[in-house]
NUFITI-666604 format. One record per residue: x, y, z of N, C-alpha, C in turn; residue number from 1. Coordinates in steps of 0.2 Angstrom, whole numbers, always signed. Example, Ala and Ser with C-alpha at 12.3 -4.5 7.8 and 13.67 -1.06 7.14 Angstrom:
2
> npx|npy|npz|capx|capy|capz|cpx|cpy|cpz|num
> +66|-28|+39|+62|-22|+39|+66|-16|+39|1
> +64|-11|+35|+68|-5|+36|+64|+0|+39|2
END
This chain:
399
> npx|npy|npz|capx|capy|capz|cpx|cpy|cpz|num
> +61|+40|+55|+65|+46|+54|+61|+52|+58|1
> +65|+57|+60|+62|+62|+64|+64|+63|+71|2
> +64|+68|+74|+66|+70|+81|+60|+69|+85|3
> +60|+65|+90|+55|+64|+95|+53|+70|+100|4
> +57|+75|+99|+56|+81|+103|+52|+87|+99|5
> +51|+86|+93|+48|+91|+89|+40|+92|+91|6
> +38|+98|+91|+31|+99|+93|+26|+95|+87|7
> +21|+93|+89|+16|+90|+85|+19|+83|+81|8
> +23|+80|+85|+26|+74|+82|+21|+68|+82|9
> +20|+65|+76|+15|+60|+75|+19|+53|+76|10
> +15|+48|+80|+18|+42|+81|+13|+36|+80|11
> +16|+30|+79|+12|+25|+77|+15|+18|+80|12
> +11|+14|+83|+13|+7|+85|+12|+3|+79|13
> +17|+0|+77|+17|-5|+71|+14|-12|+73|14
> +14|-13|+80|+12|-19|+82|+4|-20|+83|15
> +1|-14|+85|-6|-15|+86|-10|-9|+82|16
> -7|-4|+79|-10|+1|+75|-12|+7|+79|17
> -10|+7|+86|-12|+13|+90|-8|+19|+87|18
> -11|+25|+87|-7|+31|+85|-9|+37|+89|19
> -4|+42|+89|-6|+48|+93|-1|+54|+90|20
> -2|+59|+94|+2|+65|+92|+4|+68|+99|21
> +11|+71|+99|+13|+74|+105|+20|+77|+104|22
> +23|+80|+109|+29|+83|+109|+35|+77|+109|23
> +33|+71|+112|+38|+66|+112|+34|+59|+110|24
> +37|+55|+107|+35|+48|+105|+36|+44|+111|25
> +32|+39|+113|+33|+34|+118|+38|+29|+116|26
> +42|+27|+120|+47|+21|+119|+43|+15|+118|27
> +38|+14|+121|+34|+8|+120|+26|+10|+119|28
> +23|+6|+116|+16|+8|+115|+12|+8|+121|29
> +8|+13|+123|+4|+13|+129|-1|+8|+129|30
> -3|+5|+123|-9|+0|+123|-6|-7|+124|31
> -1|-9|+119|+1|-16|+119|+8|-16|+122|32
> +12|-11|+124|+18|-11|+126|+24|-13|+121|33
> +22|-14|+115|+27|-16|+110|+32|-10|+109|34
> +38|-11|+107|+43|-6|+106|+43|-4|+98|35
> +39|-6|+94|+39|-5|+87|+35|+1|+85|36
> +39|+7|+87|+36|+14|+86|+39|+17|+81|37
> +35|+20|+76|+38|+24|+71|+35|+31|+72|38
> +40|+36|+72|+38|+43|+73|+40|+48|+68|39
> +36|+53|+67|+38|+58|+62|+34|+64|+62|40
> +37|+70|+61|+32|+76|+62|+27|+76|+57|41
> +27|+73|+51|+22|+73|+46|+19|+66|+45|42
> +19|+62|+50|+16|+55|+49|+9|+55|+47|43
> +5|+60|+51|-2|+60|+50|-5|+64|+44|44
> +0|+67|+40|-2|+71|+34|+0|+68|+28|45
> +4|+62|+28|+6|+59|+21|+1|+53|+19|46
> +1|+52|+13|-4|+47|+11|-2|+43|+5|47
> +4|+44|+2|+6|+39|-4|+11|+34|-1|48
> +9|+28|-2|+14|+23|+1|+16|+18|-5|49
> +22|+15|-3|+25|+10|-8|+26|+4|-3|50
> +23|-2|-5|+23|-8|-1|+27|-13|-5|51
> +32|-16|-2|+37|-21|-5|+37|-27|-1|52
> +35|-33|-4|+36|-39|+0|+43|-41|+1|53
> +45|-43|+7|+52|-44|+9|+54|-51|+7|54
> +60|-51|+3|+63|-57|+0|+57|-62|-2|55
> +53|-59|-7|+47|-62|-8|+47|-70|-11|56
> +51|-71|-16|+51|-78|-18|+53|-83|-12|57
> +59|-81|-9|+61|-86|-4|+56|-86|+2|58
> +53|-81|+4|+48|-81|+9|+42|-85|+7|59
> +40|-85|+1|+34|-89|-1|+37|-97|+0|60
> +43|-98|-2|+45|-105|-2|+45|-108|+5|61
> +46|-103|+10|+46|-105|+17|+39|-106|+20|62
> +34|-104|+17|+27|-105|+19|+26|-112|+20|63
> +23|-114|+26|+22|-121|+27|+27|-125|+28|64
> +33|-122|+28|+40|-126|+29|+43|-124|+35|65
> +41|-126|+41|+44|-123|+47|+52|-125|+48|66
> +54|-131|+44|+60|-133|+44|+65|-128|+41|67
> +62|-124|+37|+66|-119|+33|+66|-112|+36|68
> +62|-111|+42|+62|-104|+45|+68|-101|+46|69
> +73|-104|+49|+79|-101|+51|+85|-104|+46|70
> +83|-107|+41|+89|-109|+36|+90|-104|+30|71
> +96|-104|+28|+97|-100|+22|+94|-103|+16|72
> +90|-99|+12|+86|-102|+6|+88|-98|+0|73
> +90|-101|-5|+91|-98|-11|+87|-101|-17|74
> +83|-96|-20|+79|-98|-26|+83|-97|-32|75
> +84|-102|-36|+88|-101|-42|+89|-108|-46|76
> +93|-107|-51|+95|-113|-55|+100|-117|-52|77
> +103|-122|-57|+108|-126|-54|+114|-123|-53|78
> +120|-127|-53|+126|-124|-51|+129|-119|-56|79
> +127|-119|-62|+129|-114|-67|+124|-109|-68|80
> +118|-109|-64|+113|-104|-65|+115|-98|-60|81
> +110|-94|-59|+111|-88|-55|+105|-88|-50|82
> +107|-83|-45|+102|-83|-39|+96|-78|-41|83
> +90|-81|-41|+84|-77|-43|+82|-73|-37|84
> +83|-76|-31|+81|-73|-25|+84|-77|-19|85
> +84|-73|-13|+87|-77|-7|+84|-74|-1|86
> +84|-77|+4|+81|-75|+11|+86|-71|+14|87
> +84|-67|+20|+88|-63|+23|+94|-67|+27|88
> +92|-73|+29|+97|-77|+32|+103|-78|+27|89
> +101|-80|+21|+107|-81|+16|+110|-74|+14|90
> +107|-69|+15|+110|-62|+13|+116|-61|+19|91
> +115|-63|+25|+120|-62|+30|+127|-66|+28|92
> +126|-70|+23|+132|-73|+21|+135|-70|+14|93
> +132|-65|+12|+134|-61|+6|+131|-63|+0|94
> +126|-67|+0|+122|-70|-6|+118|-64|-8|95
> +117|-63|-15|+113|-58|-17|+110|-60|-24|96
> +104|-57|-26|+101|-59|-32|+105|-57|-38|97
> +105|-61|-43|+109|-61|-49|+116|-63|-48|98
> +118|-66|-42|+124|-68|-41|+125|-75|-44|99
> +130|-77|-48|+131|-84|-50|+130|-89|-45|100
> +127|-94|-46|+125|-99|-41|+131|-102|-37|101
> +137|-103|-41|+143|-106|-38|+146|-102|-33|102
> +146|-95|-35|+148|-90|-30|+144|-90|-23|103
> +137|-90|-24|+133|-90|-19|+134|-96|-14|104
> +135|-102|-17|+136|-108|-13|+143|-108|-10|105
> +148|-105|-13|+154|-104|-10|+153|-100|-3|106
> +149|-95|-4|+148|-91|+2|+144|-94|+7|107
> +139|-98|+5|+134|-101|+9|+133|-108|+7|108
> +138|-113|+9|+137|-120|+7|+131|-124|+10|109
> +129|-121|+15|+123|-125|+18|+116|-122|+16|110
> +116|-118|+11|+110|-116|+9|+105|-121|+6|111
> +99|-120|+7|+94|-124|+3|+92|-121|-3|112
> +94|-124|-9|+92|-122|-16|+86|-124|-18|113
> +81|-120|-20|+75|-122|-23|+73|-119|-30|114
> +71|-123|-34|+69|-121|-41|+63|-116|-41|115
> +63|-111|-45|+58|-106|-44|+51|-109|-46|116
> +46|-107|-43|+39|-109|-44|+35|-103|-46|117
> +35|-100|-52|+32|-93|-53|+25|-93|-52|118
> +22|-99|-54|+14|-100|-53|+12|-98|-46|119
> +16|-101|-41|+15|-101|-34|+16|-93|-32|120
> +21|-90|-34|+23|-83|-32|+17|-79|-35|121
> +15|-80|-41|+10|-76|-44|+3|-76|-40|122
> +2|-83|-38|-5|-84|-34|-4|-80|-27|123
> +2|-80|-24|+2|-77|-17|+2|-69|-18|124
> +6|-67|-24|+6|-60|-25|-2|-57|-26|125
> -6|-61|-30|-13|-59|-31|-16|-58|-24|126
> -15|-63|-19|-18|-63|-13|-16|-56|-9|127
> -10|-55|-10|-7|-48|-6|-11|-42|-9|128
> -11|-42|-16|-14|-36|-19|-22|-36|-17|129
> -25|-42|-16|-32|-42|-14|-33|-39|-7|130
> -28|-40|-3|-28|-37|+4|-27|-30|+3|131
> -23|-28|-1|-21|-20|-2|-28|-17|-4|132
> -32|-20|-8|-38|-17|-11|-43|-17|-6|133
> -43|-20|+0|-48|-20|+5|-47|-13|+9|134
> -41|-10|+8|-41|-4|+12|-41|+2|+7|135
> -40|+2|+1|-41|+7|-4|-41|+4|-11|136
> -46|+6|-16|-46|+4|-22|-40|+7|-26|137
> -36|+12|-24|-31|+15|-27|-24|+11|-26|138
> -24|+6|-29|-18|+1|-29|-15|+1|-36|139
> -9|+3|-37|-5|+2|-43|+0|-3|-43|140
> -1|-9|-46|+4|-14|-45|+10|-12|-50|141
> +16|-13|-47|+22|-12|-50|+25|-18|-52|142
> +25|-23|-48|+27|-30|-50|+24|-35|-46|143
> +26|-41|-46|+22|-47|-43|+22|-46|-35|144
> +27|-42|-33|+27|-41|-25|+28|-34|-23|145
> +26|-29|-27|+26|-22|-24|+20|-18|-28|146
> +18|-13|-24|+13|-9|-27|+13|-2|-23|147
> +10|+3|-27|+9|+10|-24|+2|+10|-21|148
> +1|+13|-16|-6|+14|-13|-7|+22|-12|149
> -13|+24|-14|-15|+31|-12|-20|+31|-7|150
> -19|+33|-1|-23|+33|+5|-26|+40|+7|151
> -26|+44|+2|-28|+51|+4|-35|+51|+6|152
> -39|+46|+5|-46|+46|+8|-47|+43|+15|153
> -41|+42|+18|-40|+41|+25|-37|+47|+29|154
> -41|+52|+30|-38|+58|+33|-35|+57|+40|155
> -28|+59|+40|-25|+58|+47|-24|+50|+49|156
> -26|+46|+44|-26|+39|+46|-22|+34|+42|157
> -18|+37|+37|-15|+32|+32|-10|+28|+35|158
> -6|+31|+40|-1|+27|+43|-4|+21|+47|159
> -9|+23|+51|-12|+17|+55|-15|+12|+50|160
> -18|+14|+45|-21|+9|+40|-16|+5|+37|161
> -10|+8|+35|-4|+4|+33|-1|-1|+38|162
> -1|+1|+44|+1|-4|+49|-3|-10|+50|163
> -10|-8|+50|-15|-14|+50|-14|-18|+44|164
> -13|-15|+39|-13|-19|+32|-7|-24|+33|165
> -1|-21|+35|+5|-25|+36|+4|-31|+41|166
> +0|-30|+46|-1|-35|+51|-6|-40|+48|167
> -11|-38|+44|-16|-42|+40|-12|-47|+35|168
> -8|-44|+31|-4|-48|+27|+0|-54|+30|169
> +4|-51|+36|+8|-56|+39|+4|-62|+42|170
> -2|-60|+45|-7|-65|+49|-10|-69|+44|171
> -13|-66|+38|-17|-70|+34|-13|-74|+29|172
> -7|-72|+27|-4|-75|+21|+3|-78|+24|173
> +6|-75|+29|+12|-77|+32|+18|-74|+29|174
> +18|-69|+25|+24|-65|+23|+24|-59|+26|175
> +30|-55|+26|+31|-49|+29|+32|-44|+23|176
> +30|-37|+24|+31|-32|+19|+35|-26|+23|177
> +38|-22|+18|+41|-16|+21|+37|-10|+17|178
> +36|-5|+21|+32|+1|+19|+36|+7|+19|179
> +35|+11|+14|+37|+18|+13|+32|+22|+12|180
> +31|+28|+17|+26|+32|+17|+29|+39|+15|181
> +26|+43|+10|+28|+50|+9|+22|+53|+5|182
> +24|+59|+2|+19|+63|-2|+19|+62|-9|183
> +23|+57|-12|+24|+56|-19|+27|+49|-20|184
> +26|+46|-26|+28|+39|-27|+35|+39|-27|185
> +39|+43|-29|+46|+43|-30|+49|+42|-23|186
> +47|+46|-18|+50|+46|-11|+47|+40|-7|187
> +41|+38|-9|+38|+32|-5|+42|+26|-7|188
> +44|+25|-13|+48|+20|-16|+55|+20|-12|189
> +58|+25|-12|+64|+26|-8|+64|+24|-1|190
> +58|+26|+2|+57|+25|+9|+56|+17|+11|191
> +53|+14|+6|+52|+7|+8|+58|+3|+8|192
> +64|+5|+5|+70|+2|+5|+74|+3|+11|193
> +72|+8|+15|+76|+10|+21|+77|+6|+27|194
> +72|+2|+28|+71|-1|+35|+69|-9|+34|195
> +72|-12|+29|+70|-19|+28|+73|-24|+33|196
> +70|-30|+34|+63|-32|+33|+58|-29|+38|197
> +52|-30|+37|+46|-28|+41|+47|-20|+43|198
> +49|-16|+38|+51|-9|+39|+45|-5|+38|199
> +45|+1|+41|+40|+6|+40|+44|+13|+41|200
> +46|+16|+35|+50|+22|+35|+46|+28|+32|201
> +47|+34|+34|+43|+40|+32|+48|+45|+29|202
> +46|+48|+24|+50|+54|+21|+45|+59|+20|203
> +46|+65|+24|+41|+70|+23|+44|+76|+18|204
> +40|+81|+17|+42|+86|+13|+47|+90|+16|205
> +48|+92|+22|+53|+96|+25|+60|+93|+24|206
> +60|+87|+24|+67|+84|+24|+69|+81|+17|207
> +64|+82|+12|+65|+78|+6|+72|+80|+2|208
> +73|+87|+2|+79|+89|-2|+85|+87|+1|209
> +85|+88|+8|+91|+86|+12|+92|+78|+11|210
> +87|+74|+11|+88|+67|+11|+90|+65|+4|211
> +88|+68|-1|+90|+67|-8|+97|+69|-10|212
> +99|+74|-7|+105|+78|-9|+112|+73|-10|213
> +113|+69|-5|+119|+65|-6|+119|+59|-10|214
> +113|+57|-13|+112|+51|-16|+114|+52|-24|215
> +116|+46|-27|+118|+47|-34|+112|+49|-38|216
> +114|+52|-44|+108|+54|-49|+104|+48|-51|217
> +108|+42|-51|+104|+36|-54|+98|+34|-49|218
> +98|+37|-43|+92|+35|-39|+86|+38|-41|219
> +86|+43|-45|+80|+47|-48|+76|+42|-53|220
> +70|+42|-52|+65|+38|-56|+66|+40|-63|221
> +68|+35|-67|+68|+36|-75|+76|+37|-77|222
> +80|+37|-72|+87|+38|-74|+91|+31|-74|223
> +92|+29|-80|+95|+23|-81|+103|+24|-82|224
> +106|+18|-83|+114|+19|-83|+117|+23|-88|225
> +114|+24|-94|+116|+28|-99|+115|+35|-97|226
> +109|+37|-95|+108|+44|-93|+113|+46|-87|227
> +113|+41|-82|+118|+43|-77|+125|+44|-79|228
> +127|+41|-84|+134|+42|-86|+135|+49|-90|229
> +129|+50|-93|+129|+57|-97|+129|+63|-91|230
> +125|+62|-86|+125|+67|-81|+131|+68|-78|231
> +134|+62|-76|+141|+62|-73|+146|+66|-77|232
> +146|+64|-84|+150|+68|-88|+149|+75|-88|233
> +143|+77|-87|+142|+84|-87|+143|+87|-80|234
> +146|+84|-75|+147|+86|-69|+142|+85|-64|235
> +137|+81|-65|+131|+80|-60|+132|+73|-58|236
> +135|+72|-52|+136|+65|-50|+131|+63|-45|237
> +129|+68|-40|+124|+67|-35|+118|+71|-36|238
> +113|+70|-32|+107|+74|-33|+108|+81|-31|239
> +112|+82|-26|+114|+89|-24|+116|+94|-30|240
> +120|+90|-35|+122|+94|-41|+116|+96|-45|241
> +111|+92|-46|+105|+93|-49|+101|+99|-46|242
> +101|+99|-39|+97|+104|-35|+100|+111|-37|243
> +107|+111|-38|+110|+117|-39|+110|+120|-46|244
> +108|+115|-50|+108|+117|-57|+102|+121|-59|245
> +102|+126|-64|+97|+130|-66|+92|+125|-70|246
> +85|+125|-68|+81|+120|-72|+80|+122|-79|247
> +81|+128|-81|+81|+130|-88|+87|+127|-92|248
> +92|+126|-89|+98|+123|-92|+97|+115|-92|249
> +94|+112|-87|+92|+105|-88|+87|+104|-93|250
> +82|+108|-94|+77|+107|-99|+81|+108|-106|251
> +85|+113|-107|+88|+114|-113|+93|+108|-115|252
> +96|+105|-110|+101|+100|-112|+98|+93|-112|253
> +92|+92|-108|+89|+85|-108|+82|+85|-109|254
> +79|+90|-112|+73|+90|-114|+68|+89|-109|255
> +62|+85|-110|+57|+84|-105|+60|+80|-99|256
> +65|+76|-100|+68|+73|-95|+72|+78|-90|257
> +74|+83|-93|+77|+88|-89|+72|+91|-84|258
> +66|+92|-86|+61|+95|-81|+59|+90|-76|259
> +59|+84|-77|+58|+78|-72|+64|+78|-67|260
> +70|+79|-70|+76|+79|-66|+76|+85|-61|261
> +74|+91|-63|+74|+97|-59|+69|+96|-54|262
> +63|+93|-55|+57|+92|-51|+59|+87|-45|263
> +61|+81|-48|+62|+75|-43|+68|+77|-39|264
> +73|+80|-41|+79|+82|-37|+77|+86|-31|265
> +71|+89|-31|+69|+93|-25|+63|+89|-22|266
> +62|+83|-24|+57|+79|-21|+50|+80|-24|267
> +49|+83|-29|+43|+85|-32|+41|+79|-37|268
> +35|+76|-36|+33|+70|-40|+25|+71|-41|269
> +23|+73|-47|+16|+73|-47|+12|+67|-50|270
> +16|+62|-51|+13|+56|-54|+8|+53|-49|271
> +2|+51|-52|-4|+49|-48|-3|+41|-47|272
> -6|+39|-42|-7|+31|-41|-13|+29|-46|273
> -11|+25|-51|-17|+23|-56|-18|+16|-54|274
> -25|+15|-52|-27|+8|-51|-25|+3|-57|275
> -23|-3|-56|-21|-7|-61|-26|-11|-64|276
> -32|-10|-62|-38|-14|-65|-44|-9|-65|277
> -49|-11|-69|-55|-7|-68|-58|-7|-61|278
> -61|-1|-59|-64|+0|-53|-70|-3|-52|279
> -71|-9|-49|-77|-12|-48|-81|-11|-41|280
> -77|-9|-36|-80|-8|-30|-77|-2|-26|281
> -80|+1|-21|-77|+6|-17|-79|+4|-10|282
> -75|+5|-5|-77|+3|+2|-73|+8|+7|283
> -75|+8|+13|-72|+11|+18|-73|+7|+25|284
> -68|+6|+29|-69|+2|+35|-64|+4|+40|285
> -66|+2|+46|-61|+4|+52|-61|-1|+57|286
> -56|-2|+61|-55|-6|+66|-56|-3|+73|287
> -60|-6|+77|-61|-3|+84|-55|-4|+88|288
> -53|+0|+93|-48|-1|+98|-49|-7|+102|289
> -56|-8|+103|-58|-14|+107|-65|-17|+104|290
> -66|-23|+103|-72|-26|+100|-78|-23|+104|291
> -83|-22|+100|-89|-19|+103|-96|-23|+101|292
> -100|-23|+105|-107|-26|+104|-112|-21|+103|293
> -110|-15|+105|-115|-9|+106|-118|-7|+99|294
> -125|-8|+98|-128|-7|+91|-127|+0|+89|295
> -128|+5|+94|-127|+12|+93|-120|+14|+90|296
> -115|+11|+94|-108|+12|+91|-107|+10|+84|297
> -110|+4|+83|-109|+1|+76|-113|+5|+71|298
> -119|+8|+73|-123|+12|+68|-119|+19|+67|299
> -117|+22|+72|-114|+28|+71|-107|+28|+67|300
> -104|+22|+69|-97|+21|+65|-99|+20|+57|301
> -104|+16|+56|-106|+15|+49|-108|+21|+46|302
> -111|+26|+49|-113|+32|+46|-107|+36|+45|303
> -102|+36|+49|-96|+40|+48|-92|+37|+42|304
> -92|+31|+41|-89|+28|+36|-92|+30|+29|305
> -99|+30|+29|-103|+32|+23|-101|+39|+21|306
> -100|+43|+26|-98|+50|+25|-91|+51|+21|307
> -87|+46|+23|-81|+45|+20|-81|+42|+13|308
> -85|+38|+12|-86|+34|+6|-90|+38|+1|309
> -95|+42|+3|-99|+46|-2|-95|+50|-7|310
> -91|+55|-5|-87|+59|-9|-83|+55|-14|311
> -80|+49|-12|-76|+45|-17|-81|+42|-22|312
> -87|+40|-20|-91|+37|-25|-93|+43|-30|313
> -95|+48|-27|-97|+54|-32|-92|+56|-37|314
> -86|+56|-34|-80|+58|-39|-78|+53|-44|315
> -80|+47|-43|-78|+41|-47|-81|+41|-54|316
> -87|+45|-54|-90|+45|-61|-94|+38|-62|317
> -95|+34|-56|-98|+28|-57|-104|+27|-52|318
> -109|+23|-54|-114|+21|-50|-114|+14|-47|319
> -117|+13|-41|-117|+6|-38|-124|+3|-39|320
> -124|-3|-39|-130|-7|-39|-131|-12|-33|321
> -125|-12|-29|-126|-16|-23|-122|-13|-17|322
> -125|-13|-11|-122|-11|-5|-119|-17|-1|323
> -114|-16|+2|-110|-21|+6|-109|-19|+13|324
> -110|-23|+17|-108|-23|+24|-103|-28|+26|325
> -98|-26|+29|-92|-30|+31|-91|-30|+39|326
> -91|-35|+42|-90|-36|+49|-85|-41|+50|327
> -80|-40|+55|-75|-45|+57|-76|-46|+65|328
> -77|-52|+67|-78|-53|+74|-71|-53|+78|329
> -72|-53|+85|-66|-53|+89|-62|-59|+88|330
> -65|-64|+85|-61|-70|+83|-58|-70|+76|331
> -59|-64|+73|-56|-63|+66|-60|-67|+61|332
> -66|-69|+62|-71|-72|+57|-74|-66|+53|333
> -73|-66|+47|-76|-61|+43|-83|-62|+40|334
> -88|-57|+41|-95|-58|+39|-96|-53|+34|335
> -98|-55|+27|-99|-50|+22|-106|-51|+20|336
> -110|-45|+20|-117|-46|+18|-118|-41|+12|337
> -122|-43|+7|-124|-39|+1|-131|-38|+0|338
> -133|-32|-2|-140|-31|-4|-141|-27|-10|339
> -144|-29|-15|-146|-26|-21|-150|-19|-20|340
> -148|-14|-23|-151|-8|-23|-157|-7|-28|341
> -162|-3|-26|-168|-3|-31|-166|+0|-38|342
> -161|+4|-38|-159|+7|-44|-151|+9|-43|343
> -147|+9|-49|-140|+11|-48|-140|+18|-46|344
> -135|+20|-41|-135|+26|-39|-128|+28|-37|345
> -126|+35|-37|-120|+37|-35|-121|+41|-28|346
> -127|+41|-25|-129|+44|-19|-127|+39|-13|347
> -125|+42|-8|-123|+37|-2|-129|+36|+2|348
> -134|+40|+2|-140|+38|+6|-143|+31|+5|349
> -145|+29|-1|-148|+23|-2|-143|+17|+0|350
> -136|+18|-1|-131|+13|+1|-131|+12|+8|351
> -131|+18|+12|-131|+18|+19|-137|+14|+22|352
> -143|+16|+19|-149|+13|+21|-149|+6|+21|353
> -147|+3|+15|-146|-4|+14|-141|-7|+19|354
> -136|-4|+20|-131|-7|+24|-133|-7|+32|355
> -137|-1|+34|-140|-1|+40|-145|-7|+41|356
> -149|-9|+36|-154|-14|+36|-150|-21|+37|357
> -144|-21|+34|-140|-27|+34|-137|-28|+41|358
> -135|-22|+44|-132|-22|+51|-137|-24|+56|359
> -144|-22|+55|-149|-24|+60|-150|-32|+60|360
> -149|-35|+54|-149|-42|+54|-143|-45|+57|361
> -137|-42|+56|-131|-45|+58|-129|-44|+65|362
> -132|-38|+68|-130|-37|+75|-134|-41|+80|363
> -131|-47|+81|-135|-52|+86|-131|-53|+92|364
> -128|-48|+95|-124|-48|+101|-117|-50|+100|365
> -115|-52|+94|-108|-54|+93|-103|-47|+94|366
> -98|-48|+97|-93|-43|+97|-89|-42|+91|367
> -89|-36|+88|-86|-35|+82|-80|-30|+83|368
> -74|-32|+79|-68|-28|+80|-67|-23|+73|369
> -71|-25|+68|-70|-21|+62|-77|-20|+59|370
> -79|-14|+56|-85|-13|+52|-83|-10|+46|371
> -86|-11|+40|-85|-8|+34|-91|-7|+30|372
> -92|-2|+25|-97|-1|+21|-94|-1|+14|373
> -98|-4|+9|-95|-4|+2|-100|-3|-3|374
> -98|-1|-9|-103|+0|-15|-100|-4|-20|375
> -104|-9|-23|-101|-14|-28|-105|-14|-34|376
> -103|-18|-39|-106|-18|-46|-106|-11|-49|377
> -100|-8|-48|-100|-1|-51|-100|-1|-59|378
> -103|+4|-61|-103|+5|-69|-103|+12|-70|379
> -100|+14|-76|-99|+21|-77|-106|+25|-77|380
> -107|+31|-74|-114|+34|-74|-116|+35|-81|381
> -111|+37|-86|-113|+38|-93|-116|+32|-96|382
> -114|+26|-94|-116|+20|-97|-123|+19|-95|383
> -124|+20|-89|-131|+19|-86|-136|+23|-89|384
> -134|+30|-89|-139|+35|-93|-140|+33|-100|385
> -135|+30|-103|-136|+28|-110|-141|+23|-111|386
> -141|+18|-106|-146|+12|-106|-153|+15|-105|387
> -153|+20|-100|-160|+23|-99|-163|+26|-105|388
> -159|+30|-108|-161|+33|-114|-163|+28|-120|389
> -159|+23|-120|-161|+18|-125|-168|+15|-124|390
> -169|+14|-117|-175|+10|-115|-181|+15|-116|391
> -180|+21|-115|-185|+26|-117|-187|+27|-124|392
> -182|+26|-128|-183|+28|-135|-184|+21|-140|393
> -183|+15|-136|-184|+9|-140|-191|+9|-142|394
> -192|+6|-149|-199|+5|-151|-203|+0|-147|395
> -209|+1|-146|-213|-4|-142|-215|-10|-147|396
> -215|-16|-144|-216|-22|-147|-223|-25|-146|397
> -227|-26|-150|-234|-28|-149|-235|-35|-151|398
> -239|-38|-147|-240|-45|-149|-245|-46|-155|399
END
């Protein structure tokens, strides 16, 4: 989305992750020549993403089955059952999720029908979420195949990180994802549906109200069928009607939900991305435009990543007991090294020192395309302080 003639236009190549800013976006990437360019005036200032796996169940069923690559696949029950999921090939015939199976087979008689294997889907879903957590710990799982990510710790780099993550998921797992990038969860979710499959859509602040205006009120987060009918009965059929309404009237008529309606109708969404599991590690990493063997470049990059990681660790309220160095070779071989710290800490200095020592051992002339630093074995600071106090006040035991 966005006009490629606007000043300060941000652009990104989804094929290799190259990004830039200018008055005009290139038609093809200047680095890899791919045409997969996404451009938007706010591209480099947005940090909330929604990632949704494309036709997840059906795509998982096609993994390792080259004979199914171009075949229509339906995941579901028998003739009297319903469609649980279908691939994009089947969708071209009009097949949709929740459609009765007999209707789906009428529209697509050559479809390959596969019974659901939820254990397999869950396992692949966990692998996808694990890859998401390699770029940020702020991953909020929504379902087996989708999640919100907060990439605000990647200044001016969220879009690039997301493009690299999508490539990583496709390369390492074999499935594709669609990405929505915005400044809040509501619009990020809407954006991820705009350009499927393998999509990357952006909704910025400047266009939010206009983008939302023609859409039905049911598109707002939290508006179910019953509330949508009530709103329509009150003369509010599309979001533009909510935008024109007095917020005080909405609150009077709909209570707390009225306040949410008034805010989200204008694209306001203050919900935070809440990690779906206890925070056990924090990390920061980057990919070089070209693999490097230069020890100085590696050390300077590691120090820069530490400066990015430090405030996040300090703000987390946790201390780390282990430092981590991550390297990926030009051949995509990942090398991860760990070193225990002398004492738990939330200061970045000892963690960087340990990671630098690991780098000296690992920098053997190999060309590396990625470097990262991490803090692991995290515990709440208050818990560690309590342990220290207990240790100081515990009575001595004499033999």
